[in-house]
PyMOL commands that place a pseudoatom at each C-alpha (Angstrom):
pseudoatom trace, name=CA, resn=MET, resi=1, chain=A, elem=C, hetatm=0, pos=[77.116, 75.581, 110.287]
pseudoatom trace, name=CA, resn=LEU, resi=2, chain=A, elem=C, hetatm=0, pos=[77.597, 78.487, 112.636]
pseudoatom trace, name=CA, resn=THR, resi=3, chain=A, elem=C, hetatm=0, pos=[79.359, 77.295, 115.752]
pseudoatom trace, name=CA, resn=LEU, resi=4, chain=A, elem=C, hetatm=0, pos=[80.355, 79.309, 118.768]
pseudoatom trace, name=CA, resn=ASP, resi=5, chain=A, elem=C, hetatm=0, pos=[84.009, 79.324, 117.672]
pseudoatom trace, name=CA, resn=VAL, resi=6, chain=A, elem=C, hetatm=0, pos=[83.153, 80.727, 114.249]
pseudoatom trace, name=CA, resn=PHE, resi=7, chain=A, elem=C, hetatm=0, pos=[80.827, 83.320, 115.762]
pseudoatom trace, name=CA, resn=LEU, resi=8, chain=A, elem=C, hetatm=0, pos=[83.434, 84.489, 118.271]
pseudoatom trace, name=CA, resn=ALA, resi=9, chain=A, elem=C, hetatm=0, pos=[86.146, 84.658, 115.614]
pseudoatom trace, name=CA, resn=THR, resi=10, chain=A, elem=C, hetatm=0, pos=[83.847, 86.744, 113.427]
pseudoatom trace, name=CA, resn=MET, resi=11, chain=A, elem=C, hetatm=0, pos=[83.090, 89.132, 116.276]
pseudoatom trace, name=CA, resn=ILE, resi=12, chain=A, elem=C, hetatm=0, pos=[86.772, 89.480, 117.157]
pseudoatom trace, name=CA, resn=TYR, resi=13, chain=A, elem=C, hetatm=0, pos=[87.786, 90.185, 113.552]
pseudoatom trace, name=CA, resn=ALA, resi=14, chain=A, elem=C, hetatm=0, pos=[84.937, 92.699, 113.166]
pseudoatom trace, name=CA, resn=ALA, resi=15, chain=A, elem=C, hetatm=0, pos=[85.888, 94.512, 116.372]
pseudoatom trace, name=CA, resn=LEU, resi=16, chain=A, elem=C, hetatm=0, pos=[89.554, 94.505, 115.406]
pseudoatom trace, name=CA, resn=GLY, resi=17, chain=A, elem=C, hetatm=0, pos=[88.714, 95.923, 111.978]
pseudoatom trace, name=CA, resn=ILE, resi=18, chain=A, elem=C, hetatm=0, pos=[86.588, 98.691, 113.481]
pseudoatom trace, name=CA, resn=VAL, resi=19, chain=A, elem=C, hetatm=0, pos=[89.297, 99.646, 115.983]
pseudoatom trace, name=CA, resn=ILE, resi=20, chain=A, elem=C, hetatm=0, pos=[91.976, 99.705, 113.277]
pseudoatom trace, name=CA, resn=PHE, resi=21, chain=A, elem=C, hetatm=0, pos=[89.707, 101.818, 111.052]
pseudoatom trace, name=CA, resn=ILE, resi=22, chain=A, elem=C, hetatm=0, pos=[89.064, 104.369, 113.800]
pseudoatom trace, name=CA, resn=VAL, resi=23, chain=A, elem=C, hetatm=0, pos=[92.739, 104.630, 114.716]
pseudoatom trace, name=CA, resn=SER, resi=24, chain=A, elem=C, hetatm=0, pos=[93.724, 104.983, 111.046]
pseudoatom trace, name=CA, resn=PHE, resi=25, chain=A, elem=C, hetatm=0, pos=[91.123, 107.648, 110.351]
pseudoatom trace, name=CA, resn=VAL, resi=26, chain=A, elem=C, hetatm=0, pos=[92.137, 109.658, 113.439]
pseudoatom trace, name=CA, resn=LEU, resi=27, chain=A, elem=C, hetatm=0, pos=[95.756, 109.414, 112.286]
pseudoatom trace, name=CA, resn=VAL, resi=28, chain=A, elem=C, hetatm=0, pos=[94.822, 110.735, 108.833]
pseudoatom trace, name=CA, resn=ASP, resi=29, chain=A, elem=C, hetatm=0, pos=[92.815, 113.520, 110.490]
pseudoatom trace, name=CA, resn=ARG, resi=30, chain=A, elem=C, hetatm=0, pos=[95.860, 114.506, 112.566]
pseudoatom trace, name=CA, resn=LEU, resi=31, chain=A, elem=C, hetatm=0, pos=[98.226, 114.402, 109.572]
pseudoatom trace, name=CA, resn=THR, resi=32, chain=A, elem=C, hetatm=0, pos=[96.111, 116.615, 107.319]
pseudoatom trace, name=CA, resn=PRO, resi=33, chain=A, elem=C, hetatm=0, pos=[96.373, 120.375, 107.755]
pseudoatom trace, name=CA, resn=GLY, resi=34, chain=A, elem=C, hetatm=0, pos=[93.361, 121.985, 109.383]
pseudoatom trace, name=CA, resn=GLU, resi=35, chain=A, elem=C, hetatm=0, pos=[90.479, 120.237, 111.071]
pseudoatom trace, name=CA, resn=LEU, resi=36, chain=A, elem=C, hetatm=0, pos=[88.519, 117.870, 108.831]
pseudoatom trace, name=CA, resn=TRP, resi=37, chain=A, elem=C, hetatm=0, pos=[85.278, 117.881, 110.803]
pseudoatom trace, name=CA, resn=ARG, resi=38, chain=A, elem=C, hetatm=0, pos=[85.165, 121.675, 111.116]
pseudoatom trace, name=CA, resn=GLU, resi=39, chain=A, elem=C, hetatm=0, pos=[85.718, 122.007, 107.365]
pseudoatom trace, name=CA, resn=ILE, resi=40, chain=A, elem=C, hetatm=0, pos=[83.011, 119.458, 106.588]
pseudoatom trace, name=CA, resn=ILE, resi=41, chain=A, elem=C, hetatm=0, pos=[80.346, 120.422, 109.135]
pseudoatom trace, name=CA, resn=GLU, resi=42, chain=A, elem=C, hetatm=0, pos=[80.720, 124.162, 109.669]
pseudoatom trace, name=CA, resn=ARG, resi=43, chain=A, elem=C, hetatm=0, pos=[82.160, 125.334, 106.365]
pseudoatom trace, name=CA, resn=LYS, resi=44, chain=A, elem=C, hetatm=0, pos=[80.382, 122.699, 104.235]
pseudoatom trace, name=CA, resn=ASN, resi=45, chain=A, elem=C, hetatm=0, pos=[83.556, 122.031, 102.237]
pseudoatom trace, name=CA, resn=MET, resi=46, chain=A, elem=C, hetatm=0, pos=[82.562, 119.364, 99.710]
pseudoatom trace, name=CA, resn=ALA, resi=47, chain=A, elem=C, hetatm=0, pos=[86.146, 118.712, 98.576]
pseudoatom trace, name=CA, resn=VAL, resi=48, chain=A, elem=C, hetatm=0, pos=[87.247, 117.828, 102.103]
pseudoatom trace, name=CA, resn=ALA, resi=49, chain=A, elem=C, hetatm=0, pos=[84.162, 115.629, 102.538]
pseudoatom trace, name=CA, resn=LEU, resi=50, chain=A, elem=C, hetatm=0, pos=[85.048, 113.744, 99.345]
pseudoatom trace, name=CA, resn=LEU, resi=51, chain=A, elem=C, hetatm=0, pos=[88.633, 113.365, 100.542]
pseudoatom trace, name=CA, resn=ALA, resi=52, chain=A, elem=C, hetatm=0, pos=[87.472, 111.984, 103.910]
pseudoatom trace, name=CA, resn=GLY, resi=53, chain=A, elem=C, hetatm=0, pos=[85.096, 109.568, 102.167]
pseudoatom trace, name=CA, resn=ALA, resi=54, chain=A, elem=C, hetatm=0, pos=[87.801, 108.360, 99.804]
pseudoatom trace, name=CA, resn=VAL, resi=55, chain=A, elem=C, hetatm=0, pos=[90.188, 107.847, 102.712]
pseudoatom trace, name=CA, resn=ALA, resi=56, chain=A, elem=C, hetatm=0, pos=[87.515, 105.899, 104.618]
pseudoatom trace, name=CA, resn=ILE, resi=57, chain=A, elem=C, hetatm=0, pos=[86.840, 103.624, 101.637]
pseudoatom trace, name=CA, resn=GLY, resi=58, chain=A, elem=C, hetatm=0, pos=[90.558, 103.088, 101.040]
pseudoatom trace, name=CA, resn=ILE, resi=59, chain=A, elem=C, hetatm=0, pos=[91.272, 102.234, 104.662]
pseudoatom trace, name=CA, resn=SER, resi=60, chain=A, elem=C, hetatm=0, pos=[88.254, 99.890, 104.735]
pseudoatom trace, name=CA, resn=ASN, resi=61, chain=A, elem=C, hetatm=0, pos=[89.458, 98.037, 101.641]
pseudoatom trace, name=CA, resn=ILE, resi=62, chain=A, elem=C, hetatm=0, pos=[92.932, 97.589, 103.093]
pseudoatom trace, name=CA, resn=ILE, resi=63, chain=A, elem=C, hetatm=0, pos=[91.559, 96.301, 106.395]
pseudoatom trace, name=CA, resn=ALA, resi=64, chain=A, elem=C, hetatm=0, pos=[89.138, 93.930, 104.642]
pseudoatom trace, name=CA, resn=ALA, resi=65, chain=A, elem=C, hetatm=0, pos=[91.915, 92.525, 102.477]
pseudoatom trace, name=CA, resn=ALA, resi=66, chain=A, elem=C, hetatm=0, pos=[94.183, 92.055, 105.518]
pseudoatom trace, name=CA, resn=VAL, resi=67, chain=A, elem=C, hetatm=0, pos=[91.481, 90.317, 107.557]
pseudoatom trace, name=CA, resn=HIS, resi=68, chain=A, elem=C, hetatm=0, pos=[90.333, 88.153, 104.660]
pseudoatom trace, name=CA, resn=GLY, resi=69, chain=A, elem=C, hetatm=0, pos=[93.852, 87.020, 104.012]
for i in range(1, 69): cmd.bond("trace and resi %d" % i, "trace and resi %d" % (i + 1))
show_as sticks, trace
zoom trace
């Protein structure tokens, strides 16, 4: 049964996961040479887009595993 405690815990873990994902992705963006978004949007660089997608999936898997326990 979904109680208020379970609902709040779910919302807190979801928000925490989203914040950690954003911070991690910004950190990766800062550590890579060049500007990821300019390469992807303006120059239509498919290799950089694939790299950014792979990084996003990897970070998401790590966060999900850490939250799940």
